[in-house]
N, C-alpha and C positions, 0 to 999 in steps of 0.2 A: 416170726420173733417181733414183727408188729403186733400181733393177738397177744401174746404175750406181755410185750408193754403196756397195752390197751388193761386186760385184765390186773399188770400190778397197780397198773394207775388206777382202777376203779376198788381194788379191794383196799388201797390206801385212802381212797374218798371215803368210805363205810367207814372204814377206824374214826377216821378224822368228823365223821358227822357224828358218830356215836359216842365218843368222848367230849365233844362240843357242846352235843344237845343236854349231855347228863348235867352239865355246868349251869343248863337254863333256868332260872324258879321263876313261875309266875304265881306270883300272891292271890291268894283270896280279894281284895280289896282292887288289887292292880284288874283281875278278870272282870271286877262289878264295875270298876270302873271306863274300861273299854265298852261292854255290852248297855251301859248307861248312853254314852257317847252318841253324838250323831254318825260317826261314822263307822260303831258296832252295829249300830240299828239297822246301820245300810246294807254293811258287810252281811250280817247273819237275819235278814230278811229273809221271805219264801220268794219266791218269783211266781208270777202271778200271768197268766192269759186271757187279757178281758175283753170285751166287746162294749162299746157304748152308742146309746140313740141321747141326744142333744135337742132337745127343743127348746130355740131360743127366747128369751123374755125381754123383750128391750127396754132400756131404761126409759121412765120414764108412764109404761104400762099401766094400767090402771087397774086394782083390787080386782075389779067383774073382770077383767080381761085376762088378765095373771090368772083366776081361777078356772078359764073356759080353758086353759094351756095347761093344768094342771087334770082335768078332769080328760083332755088327750091322752097326757102319759099316762095315766090311770088305762086309759083303751088299752094304749100299747101295749101294755104290762098284761092286761089280759088275755091278750091276742099272744104274746110269746109266753108264758105259763100254759094256754090252749095249744099249743102246738105251731103256731106260726111261726116261718125261721126268722128269728132274730135277726139276721145279719138284710135279710129282704125287707123287713120293716126297716132297719138303717139305712136301706139305698134309697127309700120310697118317704121315708122322714126326718132322717137327722140333719140339722144342723149346724152338725161339727164336721170339718175338712177330712174328716177318718169316713165320711159317711160311703161314699164311691169302695171303700175295701171293705164294704158291710158294715163298719161302725170299728172295726177292729183296731185295738191299739197295740195287737204284738205282746208278747212276751217282756214283760217289765221287774223291778223290781218291787216289791209291794211298800219299800216306801220311797220310791220316786212317782207315786200316785198323789193327785194330790187332796191334802189330809183329808174333805168329806167323804171322800170314794175310799178310801182307807178303813176309815171307822165303819164304812159299809159292807166293806170287801171281806173284812176281817171275821165279819160276820155271816157268810154266806156255804153256802155247800157247791160243790163243782156240779154245773149245769144249774143253777140258780140263777131267774130274774131279781135283781134288787126292785125294793119299793123307789118311786122319784125322789131322786136325790135335788135339792133346792141349793145351788151356790150364784155368783154373783153374775155367768150367763144364761142361768134358764133352770131346765128342771131333766135331770142326767138320768136314764135307767140303764143299769149295768147289769154285761151278764159274764161270771165267770162260767171260762172251759173248762180253766186249766191248772193246777197248779202245784209246784213241786217245792218241796221243803216245808217246816211251820206244823204248827195243827198238831195235834196228839201224835206221838211215837212210842204206841201201844207193844208193849214188847210182855209174852209170855214166862212167867218165872214157876217154878218147880219149889217146892219147899220139901225136903228128901232127905234119907238116912239110908244108910250101906252098913254090910259089914263087910269087912278085907280080911282077905286070909292069905298070907302071900309063900309060895313053893320056898324051898329052902334045899339044905345040902340034905337035913333029914327028910323032910317031908318030900317029894315030889309031887308033879302035877294032877298026876291020879288022887292019888291020898290027899291033896289039898282040893280038890272038887270032890273030893268023898265027905270029907270037912264040914264043905260048905254045901252041898243037900242036905245033908244030915241038919244044920242050925236051920236051914230053910226052913225042913219038915217039922222042926219043931214049935216055929214062929204060925208056921200052917195049922198048926193044931190045937194053937191057945196062948202058949206063950210069949210075952211079953218079948219085944223086938227090941225096946230099947235094952233091958235084962241082956237078953241076949248080946249085944251088940257090948255094951261094958264088960263082960266078962269075956268076950271071944277075938272082937274086932282086934286088927292091927293096926288100925289106922289111930296114930297115936292122936291127931289134932282133933278125932270127933268121937272117938271112942269112951269118952267120960262123958259125955253130954249124950249118950243113947245111939249113938252114930248119925245123929241129927249133921246137917253141913250147911241149916238155911237157906234163905232165898237165892237160888241160882239166877244167873244171867248169861245170857249165850257167850260161849267162847267161855266160860268160866272154867267148864269140865273137860276133860280129854273127848273126844268124838263117841267111845264106845260108852261112857258113861250119858253124853245126853240123849245118843240113838234111844237107851235103854229108858228115859226120863221119858221122852215125850214118846213110847208106845205102851206103856202100861197105862193102864186105870188108877185112878188114886185107890189108896189101900191094897193096891194088889203088890206081892212080892214078886220079883223078877226069878227069873230060874238064873241060875250062875251066869256070867260073861268075862272076857278077863279085858284087862286094859297094863297099860304099861307097868303097873303098880302091882299087879295080882290080878286074886278072884274074886269077885262080888256079889253078893246079893244085894240090890236096891228096892225100896219103897216110899212113894211117892206120897204123903199124908196130906198135900193141897197146890192147888195150882191159884192164878192171881193174873189178869191183866194189869199191867204198869205201865204208868205215864213215865218214859224216860226224855220225853221231848229237851224236857230243861236242861237233864244231861248231856244230850245231845250236841245241846245249840253250847252250853261251856264250854265241853269239850271242843266246839270249830273254833271257835272265839278264842282258846286255849292254843290250838297249832298254828293261828293265826301272827298271835304274839311271836309264840316260837319261833318260826319261821322270820320274823321281823329280825328278833335279837339275833339271831342265828350269825348276820355276816359279824355280827359285830363283836361277840363273844368268839369269833371264829379268828378275828386279828389281835385278840387280847390272849387267846392260844396259842398263837402261831409264836406273839413277842415274847410269852414265857418260855416257852421251847426253844428260841432265838439265845435270849439270857441264860439260860441253865448251859446250853452249850456254848455260849463265849465264857463260863466260868468254870466248863470243865476243862476246856481248853487253855485258859490263862493258868488252871492249876493244875494240869500237866504240863507247861512253859517252868513254871515256877519249881516244878520238884527236879 
């Protein structure tokens, strides 16, 4: 009884979330404003695990003495790049309070770092040691241990085309497969794949374009389709394979790695804004439901 009640409540909640989420619209301008705000930059900032060595330059230090401190920082950088443990160097040399922890600053949002650190860390690869960085406190050496989020998000894309033949009441699976194999043989013998697709493909969305599907992104097609795209060489024509739509032959004519970091960042920001608007929109929706119910009750009373 309790289990059934919980199941019903979860079903109601999912329906409610679906209906409310469909009402929420985030404009491109709203998204841009959020991403450019201080809060947006913080929430979408990558996480970094950084260590530092600080060689302090006290106020009033002469230029000559400051140059000596810089030379020492450069020597420590060379030792770290040469393989000396960065944490041991920090324990022995750093004037920062993190020295006893090997200079570890721990995981932080990139946006939480001092501005002079951000400029350096943004350009660093994992494992890299920075050049000495001057601040009001002195010279800093940074090591980027780990990075989560941010950076390039390269996704392999395929440019593919296909021919689809569907079984029907007149043509069974075996006949469908036989016809598709015949078309594949013709393409392998030199006939133009695009011409064959225009004439015979039963995918109305792509047939007029010679079976072209454009550049793909992961999750765009059914699993059987994506597995075939991943497994064949460029210009190879696949063996017939089936999906929920029918039987296909497929050819990948090009591949590329595309940076989707901007798309991913905007999707994350959009989801954050949707979540924030959800509670407000939920109350509006619930009030509309109550108003409709009240009108229906009043209407039935008057009849």
